[in-house]
C-alpha positions in Angstrom: 26.8 44.6 -51.4 27.3 47.8 -53.5 25.3 49.9 -51.2 27.7 52.6 -49.5 26.5 53.7 -46.2 27.8 56.4 -43.5 26.2 55.7 -40.1 23.7 53.9 -41.8 22.5 56.5 -44.1 21.6 55.6 -48.0 22.9 57.7 -50.8 20.1 58.0 -53.5 21.9 58.3 -55.6 24.0 55.4 -55.7 23.5 52.6 -58.0 22.5 49.2 -56.2 25.0 46.8 -57.4 22.9 43.7 -56.4 19.9 44.7 -58.9 22.0 46.4 -61.7 19.5 49.8 -61.2 19.4 53.3 -59.4 16.9 53.3 -56.3 14.3 55.2 -56.9 14.1 58.5 -55.2 11.2 57.3 -52.5 13.0 54.5 -51.7 16.2 56.0 -51.1 14.3 58.7 -49.0 12.7 56.7 -46.8 16.3 54.5 -46.4 17.7 58.2 -45.3 14.6 58.0 -43.2 15.3 54.9 -41.1 19.0 54.9 -41.3 18.2 51.0 -42.1 19.6 48.6 -44.8 20.5 44.7 -44.5 24.5 45.5 -42.9 22.8 47.6 -40.4 20.1 45.0 -39.1 22.9 41.9 -39.2 25.3 44.0 -37.3 25.9 42.8 -33.5 24.3 46.3 -32.2 22.1 47.3 -35.1 21.7 51.5 -34.9 18.2 51.9 -34.4 16.7 55.1 -35.4 13.9 56.9 -33.5 11.3 56.7 -36.6 12.3 53.1 -36.7 12.3 53.2 -33.0 9.1 54.5 -32.5 7.2 52.3 -34.7 8.6 49.4 -33.2 7.3 50.5 -29.8 3.9 51.3 -31.3 3.5 47.8 -32.7 4.5 46.1 -29.4 2.2 48.3 -27.8 -0.8 47.3 -30.1 -0.3 43.8 -29.5 0.2 44.2 -25.7 -3.3 46.2 -25.9 -1.9 49.3 -24.2 1.2 51.6 -24.6 4.0 50.7 -21.9 4.2 53.5 -19.4 5.2 51.8 -16.2 8.1 49.3 -14.7 4.9 47.3 -14.2 4.1 46.9 -17.8 7.5 45.7 -18.9 7.1 42.8 -16.0 3.8 41.7 -17.7 5.0 41.8 -21.5 8.8 39.9 -20.1 6.3 37.3 -18.9 4.1 37.4 -22.0 7.7 36.9 -24.3 8.4 33.9 -22.1 5.1 32.3 -23.0 5.4 33.0 -26.7 7.4 30.0 -27.8 7.2 30.7 -31.6 9.9 33.5 -30.5 12.4 31.0 -30.3 12.6 30.5 -26.4 14.4 34.5 -26.1 14.1 36.0 -23.4 14.3 39.9 -22.8 15.0 41.2 -19.4 12.1 44.0 -17.9 15.3 45.9 -17.9 16.1 46.1 -21.3 12.2 46.4 -21.5 12.4 49.3 -19.4 15.3 50.7 -21.8 13.3 50.0 -25.3 10.1 51.6 -24.0 12.3 54.8 -22.1 11.3 54.1 -18.5 15.2 54.7 -17.8 18.0 56.5 -20.1 19.8 54.6 -22.3 22.8 55.0 -24.2 23.9 53.2 -27.7 22.2 50.4 -29.2 20.0 47.2 -29.1 21.5 43.6 -29.8 19.6 42.0 -32.7 18.2 39.2 -30.5 16.8 41.9 -28.5 14.7 43.4 -32.2 13.9 40.4 -34.0 12.0 39.1 -30.4 10.5 42.2 -29.9 9.5 42.2 -34.2 8.7 38.6 -33.7 6.1 39.4 -30.5 4.4 42.4 -33.0 3.7 40.0 -35.7 7.0 39.8 -38.4 9.0 37.1 -39.1 12.0 39.3 -37.5 13.5 43.0 -36.9 14.6 43.1 -41.0 11.1 42.0 -42.1 9.5 44.3 -39.7 11.8 47.2 -41.2 10.9 46.4 -44.5 7.4 46.6 -43.4 7.5 49.7 -42.3 10.0 51.5 -44.5 7.2 53.0 -47.0 5.7 54.8 -44.2 9.0 57.4 -44.0 7.7 59.7 -46.8 4.2 60.1 -45.3 5.0 60.1 -41.8 7.2 62.9 -41.9 6.0 65.9 -43.9 8.5 68.7 -45.6 7.7 70.9 -42.3 6.8 69.2 -39.3 3.7 70.0 -37.2 5.1 70.3 -34.1 6.8 73.6 -35.4 5.6 76.9 -34.8 7.8 79.5 -36.5 6.4 82.5 -34.7 8.1 81.1 -31.6 11.4 81.7 -32.7 10.7 85.3 -32.3 10.3 84.8 -28.6 14.6 84.5 -28.4 15.1 88.1 -29.6 12.7 89.4 -26.6 14.0 90.4 -23.1 13.3 88.0 -20.7 10.3 89.9 -19.4 8.6 89.7 -22.6 9.4 86.1 -23.0 7.9 85.1 -19.5 4.8 87.3 -20.5 4.4 85.8 -23.5 4.3 82.4 -21.9 1.6 83.3 -19.5 -0.7 84.5 -22.1 0.0 81.2 -24.0 -1.1 79.4 -20.3 -3.9 81.5 -19.8 -5.1 81.1 -23.6 -4.6 76.8 -23.6 -6.4 76.7 -20.4 -9.2 74.0 -19.8 -12.4 75.8 -19.4 -13.3 73.2 -17.0 -10.9 71.1 -14.4 -11.4 68.1 -16.9 -11.0 69.2 -19.7 -8.3 67.7 -22.1 -5.2 69.3 -22.7 -5.7 72.1 -25.9 -4.0 71.2 -29.4 -2.0 74.2 -29.2 -0.8 73.4 -25.7 0.1 70.2 -27.1 1.9 71.5 -29.9 4.1 74.1 -27.6 5.1 71.3 -25.7 6.8 69.7 -28.7 8.4 73.3 -29.4 11.6 74.3 -27.9 10.7 77.7 -27.0 7.0 76.6 -26.1 9.3 74.4 -23.6 11.1 76.6 -21.9 8.6 79.7 -22.2 5.6 77.7 -21.8 5.5 74.5 -20.2 8.4 75.2 -17.5 7.1 79.0 -16.4 3.1 78.4 -16.7 3.4 75.8 -13.9 -0.6 75.0 -13.7 -0.5 72.0 -10.9 -4.5 72.4 -10.3 -4.8 71.0 -13.6 -1.8 68.5 -13.3 -4.7 65.4 -13.1 -6.0 66.4 -16.4 -4.7 69.0 -19.3 -1.5 70.0 -17.5 -0.8 66.4 -16.9 -1.2 65.8 -20.8 1.5 68.9 -21.8 3.7 67.5 -19.0 3.7 64.1 -20.7 3.8 65.5 -24.5 6.9 67.5 -23.0 8.9 64.7 -22.1 8.3 62.7 -25.0 10.1 65.4 -26.9 12.8 67.0 -24.3 15.3 64.4 -22.9 17.4 67.0 -21.0 18.0 64.9 -17.5 16.7 68.6 -16.1 13.7 68.5 -18.1 13.1 64.5 -17.6 13.6 65.6 -13.7 11.3 68.4 -14.0 8.3 66.8 -15.7 8.5 63.2 -13.7 8.8 65.0 -10.2 5.5 67.0 -11.7 3.4 63.9 -12.7 4.6 62.1 -9.8 2.5 65.0 -7.7 -0.1 64.2 -9.7 -0.2 60.6 -9.0 0.1 61.0 -5.4 -2.4 63.4 -4.5 -5.0 61.3 -6.7 -4.5 58.5 -4.5 -3.2 56.5 -7.3 -0.2 54.2 -5.2 1.1 52.1 -8.0 1.4 54.7 -10.2 3.4 56.9 -7.9 5.3 54.2 -6.6 6.5 53.5 -10.0 7.0 56.6 -11.1 8.7 57.6 -7.9 11.1 54.7 -8.6 11.5 56.3 -12.2 12.1 59.9 -10.5 14.8 58.4 -8.1 16.4 57.1 -11.2 17.2 60.0 -13.1 20.3 61.6 -12.6 20.5 65.1 -11.3 22.7 67.6 -13.3 25.0 69.7 -11.3 23.3 72.8 -12.3 20.0 71.9 -12.3 17.3 74.3 -10.9 16.3 74.1 -7.1 12.6 73.6 -8.4 13.0 70.0 -10.0 15.4 69.2 -7.4 12.8 70.2 -4.7 10.1 68.0 -6.4 12.5 65.1 -6.3 12.9 65.6 -2.6 8.9 66.2 -1.7 8.4 62.9 -3.3 10.6 61.1 -1.6 9.5 62.7 1.5 5.6 62.6 1.0 6.3 58.9 -0.2 8.4 57.9 3.3 5.1 59.8 5.1 2.5 57.6 3.4 4.3 54.4 4.2 4.9 55.4 7.7 2.6 58.3 8.8 3.0 57.5 12.6 6.9 57.5 12.6 8.9 61.0 13.1 11.1 62.2 10.6 14.5 60.8 11.2 17.4 63.4 12.2 19.6 61.9 10.0 17.4 62.7 7.3 17.2 66.5 7.9 21.0 66.6 7.9 20.4 64.7 4.5 18.1 67.4 3.1 20.5 69.9 4.3 23.3 68.3 2.6 21.5 68.2 -0.6 20.1 71.6 -0.3 23.9 72.8 -0.4 24.6 71.6 -3.7 21.4 73.3 -5.3 22.8 76.4 -7.3 20.9 79.4 -6.6 19.8 81.3 -9.5 20.4 85.2 -10.4 17.6 87.2 -9.8 16.7 89.5 -12.9 16.5 93.2 -12.3 14.2 94.8 -12.4 12.4 92.0 -10.1 9.6 90.2 -12.2 6.3 89.3 -10.3 6.0 86.8 -7.8 4.6 83.8 -10.2 7.9 83.5 -12.1 10.4 81.1 -11.2 12.9 83.1 -9.5 12.3 82.0 -6.0 15.5 82.1 -4.7 14.8 79.1 -2.1 13.5 76.6 -4.7 14.6 73.4 -3.0 14.2 75.0 0.6 10.4 75.4 -0.1 9.4 72.2 -1.5 11.2 70.4 1.4 9.0 72.6 3.7 5.5 72.2 1.6 6.2 68.3 1.9 6.9 68.6 5.9 3.7 70.5 6.2 1.0 68.9 4.2 2.9 65.9 6.2 1.8 67.3 9.9 6.1 66.8 10.7 6.2 70.6 13.0 9.0 69.5 14.6 11.2 68.9 11.5 9.4 72.0 9.6 10.1 74.3 12.0 14.1 73.5 12.4 13.8 73.7 7.9 12.4 77.1 8.1 15.0 78.5 10.9 17.9 76.8 8.2 16.2 78.1 5.2 16.0 82.0 6.8 19.6 81.5 7.8 20.5 80.4 4.4 18.3 83.2 2.9 17.9 86.2 5.1 16.6 88.1 2.1 13.5 86.2 2.5 12.6 88.1 5.4 12.4 91.2 2.9 10.8 89.8 0.3 7.1 90.9 -0.1 4.2 89.6 -2.8 5.8 86.3 -3.5 3.5 83.3 -3.7 6.2 80.8 -2.1 7.5 82.9 0.5 4.2 83.9 1.9 3.3 80.1 2.2 6.7 79.6 3.9 5.5 82.5 6.5 1.8 80.6 6.8 3.9 77.5 7.2 5.9 78.8 9.7 3.0 80.1 11.4 1.2 76.8 11.7 4.2 75.0 12.9 4.6 77.6 16.1 1.1 76.6 16.8 1.6 73.0 16.7 4.5 72.9 18.6 2.9 75.2 21.5 3.6 78.3 20.2 1.1 81.4 20.5 0.5 82.8 17.6 -2.0 85.2 15.7 -4.2 83.5 13.5 -3.2 83.1 9.6 -5.2 84.6 6.2 -4.5 84.3 2.9 -2.4 87.4 1.9 -3.9 90.0 -0.5 -1.7 88.0 -3.4 -3.8 85.5 -2.5 -7.0 87.4 -4.2 -5.6 88.6 -7.6 -7.0 86.8 -10.5 -4.3 87.5 -12.7 -2.4 84.9 -10.1 -5.5 81.9 -10.2 -3.3 80.2 -12.9 -1.0 79.3 -10.2 -2.5 80.3 -6.4 -5.8 78.0 -7.5 -3.5 75.1 -6.4 -1.5 76.9 -3.4 -4.9 78.7 -2.4 -5.9 75.3 -1.3 -2.6 75.4 1.0 -3.8 78.6 2.6 -7.1 77.0 3.3 -5.3 74.5 5.0 -3.6 76.8 7.3 -6.4 78.5 8.1 -8.1 75.1 9.2 -5.1 74.6 11.8 -5.9 77.8 13.3 -10.0 77.6 13.3 -10.1 73.5 15.1 -7.0 74.4 17.2 -9.6 77.3 18.1 -12.3 75.0 18.4 -14.4 77.3 15.8 -16.8 74.6 14.7 -18.3 76.7 12.3 -15.4 77.9 10.5 -13.4 74.6 10.8 -16.7 73.2 8.7 -16.5 76.0 6.0 -12.9 75.5 5.6 -13.3 71.5 5.6 -15.7 72.0 2.5 -14.0 73.9 1.0 -11.0 71.7 0.6 -13.1 68.7 0.1 -14.7 70.5 -2.7 -11.3 71.4 -4.6 -10.0 67.7 -3.9 -13.2 66.6 -5.5 -12.9 69.0 -8.7 -9.2 68.4 -9.3 -9.1 64.6 -8.4 -6.9 65.2 -5.2 -8.5 63.1 -2.6 -5.0 63.5 -0.7 -6.4 67.3 0.2 -9.5 65.7 1.8 -7.3 62.9 3.9 -5.3 66.2 5.0 -8.4 68.1 5.8 -10.0 65.5 7.5 -6.5 65.2 9.5 -6.6 68.5 11.0 -10.5 68.7 11.7 -10.3 65.4 13.8 -7.6 65.6 15.7 -8.9 68.9 17.4 -12.3 66.9 18.1 -10.9 64.3 19.6 -9.5 66.3 22.2 
């Protein structure tokens, strides 16, 4: 053939030897966009470029009837493929389908029979025919300037770190939905697709109260565009939290499998690592709530904690809502133990945390540290120690912190509920329980209602 290619790229200025004519610029541009030509298709492992990959995923999802987002979807698609006799009896394993739809990491290409099978399922004769059918979309699909790009964000790189974080905080505030059930703003989704927006908006403005709404949409969009191991660990850990708090067992189980299959980079921050540990702990509790946490599991958690790099603390110190808390991994383990009522294990873990980070004793006005102190008070109370009642510290009443604290404020309500219930204060117990129930209903997080019910009913039973 007379078409010279380099890694599948067609030179728009070349002569097509099979036809003796120069290709038109439009067709050449489409070829370059998709890296698609006949030799590429008939290779044992064709080169599948992102645009063509996305197009084939979308075509298969259209035939399937919904996006393939979970491993169970791939299992169902495998069954459909086996039933479709017109595919020539080809079988694709669930693992192949999960790689194709991005549910697990994949390096390299796909065998031609895989692409042919999926193209036929989508209604085309084979993969080559599918490629020709979508080739003309190249010039229309990608404008000269990507709509995800926001050139003004490039200026963030020239700002000092506190200024970058403050701008990210501002972007989070202005794109936050007016109501808990509101969808993500168009600007928020564009930010999630932009490198600077990902770092200084999505990763610094962690809006967990809206994880089952607008923030969950933002994180899903972020995961589509930022494929680093640490980003995937962070994003899937956040989305697991939303599924778990919503009580959607099929969704969180699928997400947990996906989360545990992800690699953990050596230098990954303690926050995404801690979210992964949180997911494992609450999932194990869900399946065996009466079983105490095995001592071996605590040993394993300590070993994992030792692998987490300690972040450099910026000088001067930044406000509490920025994620420079030194014991991030330790916090999420403690949060899981608190929410699941593992108070003996929580006492042990908090002693270990303070021994590892003695600076926490003098760290004031930090959200995570204030919560650890509250968890410690409840652990002592529940393990037989007489301690003074705990109420939300002043930091939890700052309007400027609502984007983070409206999620963690419900934790403080649970802390106070423990003390009220154990003291036999019926009126206060009812008030705090109603407050938690209202939060759970508003933000689609019935898990918190379950925890509050357990605290109140455990004491009334006595």
